RONUSE-545515 format. One record per residue: residue in three letters; x, y, z of N, C-alpha, C, O in turn. Coordinates in steps of 0.001 Angstrom, whole numbers, plus 500000, padded with zeros to 6 digits. Example, Ala and Ser with C-alpha at 12.3 -4.5 7.8 and 13.67 -1.06 7.14 Angstrom:
BEGIN
ALA513190494310507800512300495500507800513200496700507800514236496681508465 SER512850497750507080513670498940507140512900500030507870513409501138508039 
This chain:
BEGIN
UNK602218442062169573600919441991170148599855441880169083599867442622168101 UNK598918440936169281597750440935168460596827441929168930596271441724170008 UNK596562443056168232595700444132168746594265443730169139593612444458169885 UNK593773442593168651592456442169169025592406441339170249591321440999170722 UNK593592440982170806593586440238172082593324441163173306593593442364173305 UNK592798440516174305592727441220175573594161441446176101595004440553176023 UNK594421442652176638595748442976177075595876443169178576594916443576179230 UNK596985442900179104597215443035180566598039444224180830599057444436180173 UNK597629445026181789598337446239182112599402445907183162599118445189184120 UNK600692446452182982601691446162183947601310446736185304600812447857185412 UNK601559445931186339601291446406187665599867446046188142599522446271189302 UNK599036445475187217597689445158187614597381443739187195596591443543186272 UNK597969442739187833597779441382187421596332440992187344595537441244188250 UNK596000440341186181594613439878186116593639440908185631592474440580185406 UNK594066442163185454593167443259185071593323443460183617594448443667183161 UNK592284443415182850592378443403181396591461444441180785590464444827181396 UNK591779444887179614590818445794178902590029444943178003590425443821177688 UNK588922445444177581587931444744176685588515444647175323589144445598174860 UNK588329443476174617588759443395173216588023444457172411586886444801172734 UNK588629444954171413587976445989170623588732446227169314589431445337168831 UNK588597447384168760589355447681167499590822447716167795591219447752168959 UNK591635447705166772593123447716166937593549448815167926593193449979167741 UNK594295448461168956594608449406170027595776450253169692596507449970168743 UNK595970451294170457597207452078170359598233451436171256598302451664172464 UNK599015450632170603599834449625171311601173450064171674601614451126171233 UNK601854449310172456603162449686172927604240449541171823604000448920170788 UNK605362450095172054606493449963171174606961448534171123606715447748172039 UNK607646448199170034608114446860169898609002446415171039609900447143171461 UNK608744445197171544609556444705172682609092445034174059609631444514175036 UNK608059445923174172607456446285175418606231445422175690605697444803174771 UNK605788445374176921604655444484177246603399444976176446603257446157176130 UNK602589444091176171601324444429175465600417445161176351600050444668177418 UNK600034446345175944599042447179176580598375448048175561598802448095174408 UNK597342448735175958596602449541175005596655451004175491596387451259176665 UNK596976451913174666597038453280175027595873454094174646595774455264175015 UNK594969453496173900593638454084173687592769453062173143593181452317172253 UNK591543452967173634590639451949173186589261452575172946588320452427173726 UNK589208453291171803587947453907171479586861452886171329587064451893170631 UNK585727453070171939584604452214171777583404453053171286582598453511172096 UNK583291453250169985582192454081169487580811453513169967580618452312170158 UNK579912454452170135578613454013170734577876453011169860576999452291170337 UNK578238452963168555577456452106167690577918450598167980577221449673167564 UNK578987450379168628579501448977168833578770448328170014578562447115170050 UNK578387449176170979577683448635172132578652447925173084578212447223173994 UNK580015448104172879580966447413173669580914447926175139580579449082175397 UNK581246447053176051581340447468177467582511446736178105582954445712177584 UNK583012447235179208584160446585179867583722445356180548582557445237180928 UNK584648444392180729584302443185181439584298443426182904584774444475183338 UNK583780442507183720583681442755185164584983443196185856584959443974186810 UNK586138442675185345587406442969186036587734444441186001588435444955186873 UNK587207445141184956587476446559184853586216447372184712586217448421184069 UNK585127446894185315583801447481185094583884448936185564584571449280186525 UNK583144449765184827583089451203185143581634451523185370580758451057184641 UNK581385452311186376580031452619186748579736454100186405580306455013187002 UNK578821454311185418578512455708185152577634456280186176577061455548186983 UNK577497457609186183576493458218187052575179457855186608574986457722185399 UNK574179457664187495572836457317187067572216458457186364572476459611186704 UNK571344458160185324570642459276184631569940460147185679569433459681186699 UNK569949461448185351569344462383186233570289463067187256569885463946188018 UNK571556462623187233572492463165188197573649463909187502574714464110188086 UNK573418464300186273574551464841185502574739466368185670575751466902185215 UNK573818467061186294573957468492186464575126468791187348575299468139188378 UNK575930469748186985577130470082187759576757471026188943576101472056188792 UNK577219470593190090576964471477191275578224471574192037579196470899191695 UNK578267472386193068579456472606193813579990473974193704579234474935193569 UNK581312474094193760582007475424193621581651476119192340581157475501191397 UNK581907477427192309581581478189191110582433477724189944583609477408190128 UNK581859477677188739582510477168187564582683478341186568581714478925186083 UNK583984478657186286584232479773185321584234479263183929584386478058183729 UNK584077480093182964584120479804181556583161478818181041583442478124180064 UNK581994478724181685580952477787181208579989478506180227579730479703180353 UNK579470477730179248578546478359178305577217478737179013576851478182180049 UNK576536479694178403575193480060178868574237479230178074573711479692177061 UNK573996478021178501573089477110177782571696477653177810571221477978178898 UNK570971477786176668569663478390176666568572477453177119567500477896177531 UNK568846476083177045567866475159177379568424474117178373568979473109177936 UNK568294474330179664568883473417180669568308472002180522569012471019180758 UNK567055471900180140566462470539179990567177469743178888567493468564179049 UNK567412470408177800568103469741176667569499469380177051569977468299176705 UNK570203470299177794571515469968178262571551468729179164572430467877179038 UNK570533468647180116570483467541181014570243466235180249570804465189180575 UNK569382466331179209569066465034178453570328464561177701570573463356177644 UNK571126465462177128572298464985176446573373464450177425574014463429177178 UNK573540465196178558574467464726179542574131463442180091575013462606180287 UNK572850463208180369572376461866180774572604460766179823572901459641180224 UNK572473461059178559572786460084177480574277459721177558574633458545177474 UNK575151460731177717576587460481177742577014459634178917578006458908178847 UNK576246459730180020576680458968181192576565457433181021577200456660181738 UNK575707457018180016575552455578179861576175455072178601576075453883178300 UNK576853455983177810577550455549176628578913454959177028579394455264178119 UNK579568454109176174580835453599176544581912454762176766581899455787176084 UNK582816454524177748583902455451177904584749455477176660584833454499175917 UNK585376456616176447586285456827175284587659456174175454588233455677174485 UNK588192456174176692589481455594176990589268454673178215588204454671178834 UNK590324453888178539590208452973179631591001453490180817592028454145180640 UNK590535453203182017591222453631183241592676453112183363593575453784183869 UNK592841451846182852594186451243182854595169452001182017596363452067182311 UNK594630452577180955595461453395180052595974454657180675597117455077180498 UNK595001455278181467595377456495182259596498456135183247597443456902183432 UNK596380454975183867597381454589184813598706454412184166599738454796184717 UNK598691453818182970599923453590182232600594454891181838601821454973181895 UNK599848455913181443600376457223181158600928457823182397601982458457182354 UNK600240457648183542600743458195184788602127457683185117602989458429185581 UNK602332456363184864603627455758185057604727456442184196605842456666184664 UNK604400456745182999605316457357182036605613458794182435606734459280182281 UNK604568459477182961604810460919183391605664460897184639606450461817184867 UNK605528459890185430606440459790186591607928459774186138608796460351186794 UNK608188459094184998609494459046184465609909460433183947611085460791184022 UNK608996461177183447609280462590183078609722463358184317610741464048184323 UNK608912463210185371609239463949186590610570463579187168611223464410187801 UNK610999462325186964612320461899187480613426462242186496614587461952186781 UNK613127462836185371614192463162184409614632462015183482615723462002182913 UNK613696461051183376614049459863182530613329459842181178613534458917180391 UNK612528460797180909611752460841179637611392462315179362611521463205180202 UNK610940462487178142610562463804177593609146463696177145608771462670176578 UNK608294464746177377606894464773176933606750465754175738607109466929175817 UNK606219465216174658605904466027173473604389466061173360603790465052172990 UNK603735467201173671602304467309173593601990468373172511602562469462172504 UNK601073468020171612600767468948170533599457468585169771598985467448169794 UNK598949469545169150597701469433168338597017470723168188597526471774168575 UNK595833470646167614595082471831167314594769472679168549594614472188169667 UNK594685473983168275594185474926169332592763474436169693592462474223170867 UNK591939474270168733590572473750168908590273472858167725590366473281166573 UNK589914471627168014589500470661166927588203471192166269587404471906166875 UNK588056470808165036586875471222164264586049469999163841586581469078163221 UNK584797469990164163584025468855163777583946468705162259583877467591161739 UNK583956469829161560583918469769160064585163469140159496585096468487158454 UNK586310469314160149587599468825159604588066467476160196589008466865159691 UNK587400467026161265587843465762161835587667464614160909586615464421160300 UNK588749463834160811588683462715159850590018461998159846590959462451160497 UNK590123460910159142591397460101159128592603460949158578593702460839159121 UNK592425461752157563593515462491156997594067463488158025595279463589158216 UNK593172464213158673593567465220159624594291464556160849595308465039161349 UNK593726463489161259594333462709162362595660462206161994596578462303162810 UNK595847461676160835597099461129160406598189462164160278599352461924160601 UNK597747463426159755598768464496159629599384464885160997600597465025161149 UNK598480465049161969598988465419163311599831464317163932600883464559164525 UNK599338463117163777600069461949164337601462461879163766602434461718164504 UNK601571462000162440602875461864161736603758463055162114604972462901162251 UNK603189464191162276604036465341162638604691465152164002605878465430164173 UNK603872464655165017604408464369166357605437463280166294606437463325167010 UNK605207462279165431606179461200165312607516461730164843608555461431165432 UNK607488462537163757608702463068163244609429463906164325610644463791164486 UNK608713464703165022609307465596166074609902464725167116611040464931167538 UNK609140463737167545609677462801168688610958462149168222611871462036169040 UNK611115461707166977612265461007166593613508461954166658614598461562167074 UNK613273463213166222614404464110166284614822464465167667616016464521167958 UNK613830464719168575614134465082169933614760463883170734615692464070171515 UNK614250462731170525614772461536171250616180461287170911616991460962171778 UNK616499461435169645617915461174169264618833462121169913619897461715170379 UNK618462463460169977619345464440170581619407464342172103620463464533172706 UNK618233464034172730618177464097174216618613462768174819618918462703176009 UNK618647461726174029618940460426174549617914459858175564618218459072176461 UNK616704460323175337615601459916176223614471459485175407614352459949174273 UNK613569458586175900612355458267175190611397459450175249611387460218176211 UNK610609459575174216609680460705174120608309460177174151607957459296173367 UNK607509460695175045606110460341175181605310461261174293605453462481174381 UNK604473460709173443603672461469172503602241461603172968601516460622173130 UNK601862462839173175600558463190173785599838464162172859600294465295172704 UNK598751463771172249598073464674171382597055465534171992596355465077172896 UNK596909466734171582595785467586171851594714467168170840594526467826169816 UNK594020466080171135593253465420170107592191464553170709592345464066171829 UNK591080464342169964589970463474170432589339463965171631589061463205172559 UNK589080465310171655588431465972172799588674467437172986587994468100173769 UNK589680467961172241590004469399172335589052470313171520589445470982170563 UNK587803470294171957586780470973171169586218472193171905585237472770171436 UNK586773472595172993586263473738173756587415474606174162588510474137174473 UNK587116475971174147588123476958174455587589478014175404586447478455175279 UNK588453478432176388588044479605177248588204480861176395588946480885175413 UNK587527481834176780587584483102176085587743484301177036587266484255178170 UNK588403485361176585588610486492177470587309487329177667587187488075178639 UNK586365487191176743585102487881176901583993486954176500584157486138175593 UNK582809487073177195581736486134176914580999486553175513580257485762174932 UNK581243487732175076580611488220173844581643488766172919582771489059173317 UNK581254488902171684582086489511170550581195490499169851580014490252169609 UNK581815491664169523581077492674168779581738492929167435582939493183167344 UNK580930492854166410581418493157165033580340494097164350579157493772164244 UNK580847495246163917579974496157163196578754496513164046577644496637163529 UNK578965496673165326577882497028166249576986495943166663576071496174167453 UNK577207494695166148576404493532166527577133492745167607578314492440167441 UNK576473492410168701577076491633169785576475490327169829575252490211169910 UNK577328489230169778576930487911169901577800487110170877578902487555171197 UNK577354485959171356578238485186172167579574484868171495579608484709170275 UNK580653484773172227581937484427171699581875482964171286581122482170171849 UNK582693482624170280582887481250169856583694480562170963584745481057171370 UNK583181479386171460583764478688172571584262477311172184584514476464173041 UNK584409477082170815584763475755170396583560474977169961582431475226170383 UNK583839474018169097582695473208168462581918472467169480580785472075169199 UNK582442472245170645581637471532171684580521472324172169579581471763172733 UNK580546473663171987579556474612172463578782475300171401577553475289171468 UNK579420475924170387578749476674169338579651476730168102580724476127168074 UNK579207477450167102579937477482165796580703478812165611580359479817166232 UNK581737478808164755582530479964164545581863481042163728582239482209163839 UNK580858480687162887580220481736162056579565482785162923579008482477163977 UNK579634484038162470579127485128163268577653485353162970577273486354162363 UNK576839484418163403575355484475163279574677484051164584575261483286165352 UNK573517484508164838572842484161166008572682482612166167572834482059167256 UNK572369481948165021572107480534165067573407479786165407573386478817166167 UNK574527480234164848575785479523165039576336479740166464576883478831167088 UNK576168480982166947576793481305168211575890480915169454576337481040170594 UNK574714480479169234573951480064170364574397478731170884574384477783170098 UNK574775478559172069575199477230172639574219476123172407573042476290172728 UNK574636474984171860573735473914171538574225472605172240575308472091171957 UNK573402472120173131573847470893173896574062469706172993574843468823173349 UNK573411469629171830573597468463170974575015468372170484575411467311169999 UNK575834469460170583577214469466170154578006468555171111579030468015170696 UNK577582468361172366578307467531173263578311466050172699579314465337172704 UNK577085465675172217576926464398171636577759464241170368578383463198170168 UNK577777465237169527578530465162168280580054465116168567580782464442167838 UNK580528465789169568581940465741169982582282464333170442583323463798170063 UNK581423463725171252581685462336171719581913461442170541582933460757170468 UNK580957461431169587581104460547168507582259460861167604582890459948167070 UNK582556462125167416583735462492166651585010462030167337585919461506166693 UNK585069462225168624586237461752169359586469460254169290587591459767169154 UNK585291459511169397585446458082169242585962457646167914586737456696167804 UNK585507458378166862586049457981165534587526458383165383588280457667164725 UNK587964459522165982589325459836165992590189458856166676591286458573166196 UNK589750458304167799590464457322168519590572456061167698591581455358167752 UNK589525455771166931589591454622166032590633454842164933591355453905164594 UNK590735456043164369591770456332163420593182456170164036594071455576163426 UNK593361456704165237594642456545165917594949455119166190596112454726166093 UNK593951454290166536594237452899166735594766452256165487595681451437165580 UNK594240452581164306594733452028163112596189452444162825596984451631162355 UNK596521453672163101597810454187162885598839453511163787599895453076163327 UNK598516453428165079599545452857166012599628451318165851600676450716166087 UNK598524450715165454598631449345165139599608448961164057600191447877164039 UNK599755449919163149600614449740161939602082449899162317602955449261161730 UNK602352450767163316603781451025163582604161450652165022605263450991165453 UNK603351450012165734603651449487167046604112450520168067605078450310168801 UNK603433451584168093603823452714168988602741453031170032601604452569169939 UNK603130453820171010602139454352171976601830455805171630602688456570171190 UNK600560456147171850600122457501171668598965457741172616598081456903172794 UNK599008458946173230597977459264174208597204460480173854597623461262173001 UNK596098460658174480595188461766174139594969462722175332594990462278176480 UNK594769463959175088594581465004176082593748466105175619593661466343174414 UNK593097466829176536592436468057176137592153468871177435592249468348178546 UNK591821470097177259591455470897178407590109470487178973589127470409178236 UNK590048470225180265588793469851180934588073471203181156588280471820182201 UNK587247471678180222586623472975180349585147472860180585584650473347181600 UNK584415472224179672582954472125179777582637470982180743582746469802180412 UNK582236471393181968582142470369183006581002469409182866581078468285183363 UNK579961469809182212578839468834181925579444467665181126579156466508181434 UNK580214467924180183580835466862179327581704465932180171581584464708180120 UNK582593466570180958583578465798181705582946464979182780583330463824182964 UNK581963465530183528581293464772184542580556463623183941580595462513184473 UNK579851463868182792579074462761182151579937461623181684579449460494181621 UNK581227461855181343582097460820180822583074460264181903584021459538181602 UNK582791460642183167583546460041184305582886458745184725581668458575184674 UNK583764457833185145583313456515185513584000456096186755585148456465187003 UNK583262455272187598583876454757188785584328453325188565583551452481188120 UNK585585453055188878586251451763188741586631451246190094586554451995191068 UNK587046449978190212587554449554191554588718450339192116588969450322193321 UNK589444451043191217590655451850191586590232453234191990591020453948192611 UNK589021453652191666588610455017191868587909455623190679587607454932189706 UNK587657456870190752586868457521189651587903458127188640588910458715189034 UNK587608457957187360588353458432186272587567459307185283586400459007185030 UNK588119460321184740587517461046183627587946460342182334589088460460181890 UNK586997459609181748587403458746180637587109459381179299586888458657178328 UNK587096460725179195587033461350177950588374461516177299588429461822176108 UNK589468461330178017590835461406177537591822460873178577591439460659179727 UNK593047460662178208593988460077179121594505461144180114594520460884181317 UNK594915462303179657595326463370180485594428464549180237594160464893179086 UNK593944465194181321593193466447181212593981467553181831594703467344182805 UNK593851468728181279594540469889181916593523470957182292592450471080181701 UNK593921471731183318593113472912183750593877474121183315595080474224183556 UNK593173475073182654593786476228182098594089477340183046593706477313184216 UNK594787478329182526595152479492183347593926480198183895593946480712185014 UNK592817480225183078591608480956183490590715480207184385589739480779184872 UNK590983478899184658590070478116185440590841477414186556590331476434187098 UNK592029477857186927592766477089187975592620477667189338593478477414190184 UNK591569478446189625591268478906190975591256477755191946590534476796191670 UNK591976477737193059591896476666194016590527476313194533590225475161194847 UNK589701477348194613588370477109195157587284477023194046586086477110194318 UNK587746476854192809586823476692191724586435475274191384586986474301191899 UNK585437475196190472584882473894190108585782473010189312585685471785189385 UNK586700473640188517587537472873187676588596472120188504588865470941188277 UNK589173472831189455590145472183190338589449471100191225590017470048191518 UNK588201471415191630587490470374192386587226469117191523587319467989192007 UNK586914469329190305586706468146189439587973467370189250588002466145189366 UNK589029468106188954590286467414188757590788466625189979591419465576189847 UNK590493467157191153590811466497192361590026465218192585590436464344193348 UNK588909465123191919588003463982192184588263462715191232587630461667191357 UNK589204462911190322589440461803189369590945461403189469591777462166189959 UNK591250460173188981592551459624189105593466459784187921594610459329187946 UNK592963460441186863593753460643185685595011461384186062595063461995187130 UNK596075461352185185597123462326185238596441463709184941595583463834184067 UNK596866464691185695596283466050185591597399467070185337598478466958185919 UNK597151468059184479598091469078184313597416470392184594596194470502184495 UNK598218471418184954597692472810185219598599473788184541599821473721184670 UNK597990474705183811598726475789183182599064476813184250598220477144185083 UNK600313477326184234600750478412185156601273479560184313602280479416183620 UNK600610480678184366601012481886183613601885482787184394602247482451185521 UNK602250483921183863603170484814184475602727485454185849603535485976186616 UNK601419485370186083600962485857187385600999484834188471600711485156189624 UNK601356483563188140601378482506189101602444482758190129603503483301189816 UNK602156482340191442603102482517192507603444481138193001602700480196192729 UNK604557480975193728604853479710194395603792479205195292603561477998195363 UNK603106480126196012601995479774196886600885479136196043600295478135196448 UNK600603479713194876599612479125193973600004477673193652599186476758193753 UNK601233477491193275601640476118192816601579475117194004601133473980193845 UNK602033475562195179602014474672196330600600474337196739600318473208197141 UNK599677475338196639598309475008196972597735474046195993597001473150196408 UNK598010474160194714597524473242193695598055471820193909597354470835193677 UNK599312471743194355599890470394194735599094469773195820598714468606195730 UNK598832470525196848598051469985198011596692469500197608596203468481198097 UNK596078470250196696594731469844196272594641468712195300593739467875195362 UNK595658468697194338595562467770193236596422466546193434596170465493192848 UNK597461466692194281598383465542194508598700465422196011599868465444196397 UNK597700465299196828597875465235198250598801464057198678599479464166199700 UNK598837462968197938599602461809198265600999461859197670601793460942197878 UNK601309462922196931602626463077196318602978461900195435604014461260195620 UNK602072461603194431602192460436193571602861460861192286602275461617191512 UNK604078460394192035604827460847190834603976460487189546603442459383189435 UNK603882461418188634603128461238187444601773461789187532601156462034186496 UNK601259462003188691599853462544188877599788463953188372598820464295187694 UNK600753464797188655600601466270188408601735466781187494602923466523187690 UNK601262467527186481602220468200185529601905469685185563600749470096185466 UNK602974470492185705602778471949185568603182472352184190604292472023183771 UNK602380473019183484602656473542182161602871475081182231601892475820182334 UNK604086475555182179604373476952182291604095477633180890604528477154179842 UNK603364478749180954603074479541179772603295480999180084602350481769180254 UNK604547481362180155604999482641180720605160483703179669605017484883179990 UNK605456483352178398605808484335177398607350484460177425607983484321178472 UNK607915484723176263609355484804176156609918485897177096611018485755177630 UNK609180486940177280609744488074178092609606487853179566610127488680180315 UNK608969486841180061608786486591181511609342485340181977609564485230183183 UNK609615484325181148609949483036181602611179482992182480611218482239183453 UNK612158483764182164613455483661182920613314484445184199614109484201185107 UNK612386485361184364612183486039185615611165485338186554611343485354187772 UNK610116484733185995609053484161186838609256482721187176609008482317188312 UNK609697481934186240609740480534186426610755480085187521610431479127188223 UNK611900480669187717612854480099188671612319479988190074612560478982190741 UNK611596480994190549611038480967191942610004479829192025609970479118193029 UNK609176479643191015608194478557190991608824477220191155608463476425192023 UNK609814476984190264610471475652190197611230475386191435611146474283191974 UNK611995476363191936612834476111193081611994475820194345612343474955195149 UNK610877476564194501610056476342195765609251475103195670609050474434196684 UNK608741474726194432608049473462194308609084472326194581608744471369195276 UNK610269472402194082611270471377194275611611471226195711611751470116196225 UNK611753472416196402612153472379197840610963471745198664611187471219199754 UNK609745471803198143608643471197198957608714469711198947608054469081199773 UNK609492469080198040609573467661197926608546467073196941608568465864196710 UNK607678467853196374606712467392195365607492466992194120608454467651193724 UNK607062465920193529607707465392192308606753465550191117606017464635190746 UNK606804466756190536605925467023189397606698467087188098607918467243188142 UNK606080466978186981606671467114185689606497468588185273605425469165185450 UNK607538469170184734607535470614184250607552470555182729608423469952182101 UNK606510471235182155606397471270180657606338472761180297605880473584181089 UNK606813473094179076606833474491178606605720474584177474605723473812176516 UNK604814475535177640603897475945176580604409477261176066604184478288176705 UNK605116477279174896605741478533174471604895479268173397605418480120172678 UNK603663478953173299602805479527172304601874480516172957601795481645172472 UNK601157480186174023600111480966174500600527482305175063599714483230175079 UNK601737482450175519602207483735176090602846484595175032603354485672175345 UNK602838484157173781603515484896172726602664485222171506603136485234170369 UNK601345485494171799600458485811170713600465487374170415600419488186171340 UNK600519487718169214600622489109168786599571489354167689598997488420167129 UNK599350490608167416598409490999166285599316491437165121600226492247165295 UNK599044490884163939599810491194162787599273492482162090598134492884162327 UNK600102493118161237599568494285160454598414493892159586597669494788159189 UNK598185492641159246597059492255158422595787492058159352594689491785158865 UNK595978492199160619594851492059161551594656490656162065593702490407162801 UNK595531489716161703595427488302162141596179488127163496597235488712163738 UNK595583487312164327596256486938165517597308485903165157596994484911164499 UNK598564486117165579599608485253165142600737485058166259600636485596167362 UNK601725484320165928602860484077166811604040484021166008604025483483164900 UNK605156484592166546606463484526165864607244483295166343607331483042167545 UNK607783482571165446608482481335165786609660481723166643610002480989167571 UNK610283482823166379611532483208167178611080483330168629611813482892169516 UNK609853483930168931609417484075170318609159482714170909609451482504172086 UNK608633481790170159608376480470170667609670479779171059609740479173172128 UNK610673479852170238611957479222170474612686479970171671613401479337172449 UNK612493481261171787613093482006172855612576481563174179613327481438175146 UNK611242481315174230610634480832175574611130479457175901611437479158177055 UNK611215478576174852611694477226175097613149477311175649613491476634176618 UNK613950478117175037615357478265175501615442478746176917616229478231177712 UNK614606479768177251614530480233178626614087479206179569614615479141180679 UNK613148478387179214612629477266180023613759476342180319613974476002181483 UNK614523475899179292615663475035179497616748475695180398617338475026181245 UNK617003477020180203618038477653180967617684477642182463618538477418183321 UNK616360477899182753615999477895184154616177476566184796616691476476185911 UNK615756475502184106615868474197184729617322473705184808617680472983185739 UNK618138474083183859619571473762183962620258474422185102621130473848185756 UNK619837475694185343620440476465186430620098475951187770620846476129188731 UNK618877475259187855618432474773189096618696473297189286618430472732190347 UNK619217472688188253619456471273188316618201470358188350618187469257188900 UNK617116470942187686615890470156187517615724469846186077616449470330185207 UNK614708468989185841614499468393184501613474469232183661612319469359184068 UNK613893469800182500612958470416181663612159469332180864612643468799179865 UNK610935469033181340610303467797180950609663467694179594609341466604179121 UNK609482468834178974608910468713177610608223470028177099608372471095177695 UNK607518469909176047606853471083175446605439470749175079605076469621174744 UNK604666471798175163603213471734174794602899472776173710603035473977173946 UNK602467472306172491602432473132171358601109473069170642600483472012170559 UNK600686474200170128599556474216169228600120474050167783600873474900167309 UNK599764473000167134600331472708165838599405471925164981598409471384165459 UNK599721471855163704598967471077162748599950470452161790601053470974161625 UNK599587469336161140600363468719160170600172469277158756600703468735157786 UNK599436470324158660599080470933157374599975472149157132600604472682158047 UNK600006472564155869600907473715155465600038475018155571599764475687154575 UNK599640475325156784598905476529156999599812477720157136601019477559157313 UNK599265478907157059600070480165157276599405480950158435598653481903158230 UNK599715480511159607599109481170160764600090481731161728599761482660162465 UNK601351481180161760602422481736162510603508482193161641603666481639160553 UNK604307483192162030605337483750161131606695483205161487606939482800162623 UNK607613483197160468608913482726160678609068481230160176608160480652159579 UNK610263480665160460610479479285160081611471479225158891611749480214158213 UNK611974478005158694612932477734157608612267478113156317612867478793155484 UNK611013477678156129610143478038154965609399479249155406608250479141155834 UNK609993480374155323609504481536156107608057481928155715607698482051154544 UNK607280482109156755605976482754156622606117484187157088606601484455158187 UNK605669485142156201605736486520156609604372487079156983603359486424156738 UNK604316488215157543603038488760157919602090488847156740600900488575156896 UNK602591489227155532601738489357154345601298488012153829600400487944152989 UNK601943486859154337601527485574153851600371485000154691599759484007154297 UNK600066485628155858599112485021156741597740484779156121597155483735156409 UNK597177485670155286595863485361154726595819484260153777594720483858153395 UNK596951483700153333597000482663152259596246481431152723595317480968152061 UNK596658480906153869595967479714154413595821479833155929596324478997156680 UNK595112480905156375594813481093157723593535480356158068592452480916157902 UNK593617479111158545592499478219158607591984477911160038590934477289160199 UNK592721478343161052592379477989162447591010478625162802590676479724162358 UNK590231477873163631588979478378164122589178479249165365588244479908165822 UNK590366479250165893590605480034167089592041480627167069592263481687166484 UNK592996479946167700594357480469167826595204479963166676594895478935166073 UNK596308480708166361597195480294165300598068479100165706598516478979166847 UNK598280478255164749599035477008164986600341477011164200600432477625163137 UNK601352476322164728602583476042163938602238475066162769601507474099162987 UNK602714475289161630602541474329160510603599473167160610604416473091161527 UNK603509472352159665604379471190159684605885471618159706606652471143160544 UNK606277472498158797607644472939158762608075473627159966609209473407160393 UNK607236474503160608607622475194161827607684474178162983608542474305163857 UNK606801473186163002606889472193164072608231471450164026608833471196165069 UNK608693471108162842609926470445162646611096471382163049612098470953163621 UNK610916472671162724611928473644163199612079473628164637613209473626165126 UNK610971473615165407611032473480166856611783472211167323612594472225168250 UNK611458471139166626612085469869167064613625469969166798614395469559167667 UNK614078470472165692615494470569165435616184471545166354617315471307166779 UNK615505472665166674616086473584167614616195472946168987617222473090169650 UNK615201472271169413615239471576170741616397470588170695617152470476171661 UNK616545469871169586617631468925169498618948469573169709619801469053170428 UNK619137470761169062620376471567169162620608472000170601621741471993171083 UNK619494472392171312619639472861172685620086471691173567620955471851174424 UNK619491470528173356619910469352174146621318468927173861622052468514174759 UNK621717469037172531623029468652172145624112469467172850625188468968173181 UNK623774470770173068624748471694173700624708471528175226625653471921175911 UNK623671470976175741623619470730177217622873469491177460621705469530177846 UNK623537468330177238622785467070177273622304466671178660622892467035179679 UNK621204465902178663620699465362179895621587464206180350621959463349179549 UNK621921464186181637622617463061182141621865461748181921620647461681182091 UNK622586460738181553621940459452181229621486458770182560622278458173183288 UNK620134458904182829619690458292184078619042456913183730618648456210184661 UNK618922456523182538618165455292182195616709455568182297616285456709182482 UNK615935454517182176614468454718182304613828453470182822614290452373182507 UNK612805453585183589612176452476184215610898452094183495610372451009183739 UNK610371452950182609609094452610181966609274452087180565608447451288180126 UNK610303452482179825610415452018178427610551450540178355610107449924177386 UNK611155449940179355611371448474179296610616447765180424610880446604180737 UNK609679448487181017608944447919182193608075446726181677607371446089182462 
């Protein structure tokens, strides 16, 4: 594929994406398509009529409807409205056709024909965003995917927590240090990590900065994938609804959230009657939902009815985040009853969020052994039910940080202060990420997936 050519999306004859920077292209021998087409605002690029997207008109960006949890307490609604209105008329970050292509691949995961590897920062940092950081995460996921694919005998879809993962839910709206109470850090999309009034005050201008940083990151990814002829997709938690609504666009096929290819709804915002589920139901992107240990089969079935009423394979992914101690007890009932309902969802394991502990040094951390234990339990549950363990969702970095303990190059509790660099939750470093990949490979080797072939890798 010449990355500067207009590309045609399979299944949509005559529908093309706009020419632009080198695209995140398909693997060698597959049809030419683009998996990310960042269009930074400075280019002024817009989609051609065949794939035209209609932003919301200025003045309509305020979020209304059901109650929205985990939203910042913006001090200046007028400034927020002005920034959101600006975002509604800027070029979309990804293309609707790319979201459709990912949905096709996630349908293969749901059928047991592929494996999903999703990973990246807990929360991206505006200060650290750049080509080196992007390349480190991209190459880490590439290495992991190669190891897993060889063992599983399945294609691996690579999905980054990148180019938009700038917001985080918090257990408390405020934080107290030495008797001083300030708003909690909610990610660089909202405020800063420094414990000062100025840094912790939500600032709407950060939405604009995140947009431009995400566009640059997509440009870096385009360069990387153009060099190796691979596909790579982007994802983030759809948390700050002003940002997500402002970057949603209407196409002939329906409305899409074009801030990323896949958006997920977190454990704290998945209320069926809440604003986040209502937003997810209104767009055609692939959608994922986190399910924690308090989730019930009724919760899952209700979410399916709301988010996938047409039972469209690839539309909905459930990400279990049970914790090593709960996964074997809680997950079987969820999977068996969802399967019995006839819904065809992809099941992914998040083995980090349920396994956070406090270290003797006072750092929030995770033990690699707990992470691997939850993955093993996830696979055991699916093997026992005859269903497909579709993949993993990890907080990781390509850097040699010391934020989680364990691993072949062992990080101990006393090592944590050496390079504890995360702005929020602890991440697996490069060595620990590869440890996970090799352990997953060993698990698949001991209980291989039946060779079902694949319909998307050669589509």
